N, C-alpha and C positions, 0 to 999 in steps of 0.2 A: 531380454533379461537385463535388469538393471544391476549396476555395480554397487554393492552395498557399502563399499568403502568411499564412494563418491556419488551419493544420491543426487538426483536432480535438485536444482536450487529450490524449486517450488516445494518439494518435500521437506527441505530444511526449514523453509519459511513456515510451512504448516506445523511442523513439530515445535518451532519456536512460539508460534501463536498459542498452541495448546499449553505450553509450559509457562510462558511469560505474560500472555494476555488471555487468560482463560475465558473472560467474558466474551471476547471476539470469537473464540473457538465455539463457545456455547451458542452463539448466534448462528453459527454455521458458516462464518467467513472462511473462505477456502482460496488459497493462492492457486490459480490455474496454470499460469505461465509466468516464469520469472527468468530473465536473462539480463545481461549487461544492458543498461539503459531502458529496460522495459519491464513492466509488471502488470498483470491482470489478475483480478480476484473476483470471486462471486459470493453471493449470499442468497439463500433461499427466501421466498416470501413466507413460507410456512413457519409459524412460531414467532414471526417478527412483525406482526401487525400492530396497529394502534387502535384507538377507540372508534375510528370511523372506517376501518377496513382497508387501509393502505399501509405500506411499510413505514414503520416508525422512523422518525427523522434521525434518531441516534444511531440506528443501524446503518443508514445511508452514510452518515458521517464516518462511522467506523470503517466501513469497507473502502471508502475513499482515503482515509487517513493512513491505513496500514501500508499503502503502496510506497510511501516514502521509505519505510524500513525495508520493504522487500527489494526495492531497487538498490538501496544501499548495500544489502547483503550480496547482491549479484554484481555490483559495480565497484566495490571498494574492498580493501583488505580488512576483514573483520577482526583479525588478530591485532591490528593497530588502531582501528576506529570503530565507533558505534554511532548510530543515528539517533537524533531526537527531534521531536516536533516543537517548534517555537510558537507557531500560530497557524490556524487553519480556518479558512472561510468557506462556507458552502452556500450555493445558490440552488434552491429547489425549483425545478422547471415544470415538472408534471408529477402527479401522484404515481407511485410505483405500486402496482398490484400483482406483479410477477417477480420472479427471481431477478436479481440485478447483477450486472457485470461492471466493474470499475477498471479503467485502463489509464496508464500514465507512461510517459517517456521522458528520458533525458538524453540529449545529444552527446556524441563522443566528445565534442568540443567542451561542453559543459562538464562532463565527467572529468576531463583532464584539468580544467580550471579548478574544480573542487578538490581534486587530488593534490594539485600543486599548492593550493592555498592551505589545505590541511597539513601538508608536510612542512610548510614554512611557518605556519602560525599555530598549529595544534588544533585548529578548527576551521570550518568553512561553512558558510550559509549557502543554501540553494533553494530555489523556488520550484515547486512541482505542481503541475496542473493535471487534474484527473477528470475524466468524463465518465459518468455513470449512466448506463442504459438498461432498459428492460429487455425482455426476451425478443421483442419486436424491433429492437434497435432505437427505440424512442429515448431521447435524452431526458432523464428524470432529475438529474442533479449534476452540478459541476463543483469541483473544489479547487482551491488554490492554497497550498500550504507553504509555509516557510519552515524549512528543516535545517538541521545543522549536523554536519559530520564532525565528530569530536574524537580526539585522540584519547585512548585509555591512559590512565595515570599510573 
């Protein structure tokens, strides 16, 4: 039985996706596991195809990009800070014909650096790399994003 006063972080992220990034929600992007320094999200193949029968590039980009926000929600004080993406690069490795899972991590050392910098300067940049795999574990894409944790004004 879950505590409705403190829902799992993945549920918080999914609710935020639905409310603040409805296009990602309509794609079926779903945070599966989110905790300090780790985020994993999935997206179904159904409804996300392109003109030649594989997952649309923009869908892959989206499921990789949202991990920066998910990790930020789990790793930093959202009452003080919010995340934003400054740059994201994607390398497509193989066509995705199945559902895709994206995963990314930040080390405790990096989380502490980001926290200290944001506290001192009001913002802190960080790089997040994600790996996107199909249901067989084949890498279909990799992303590298430059994100920023920024203090609320």
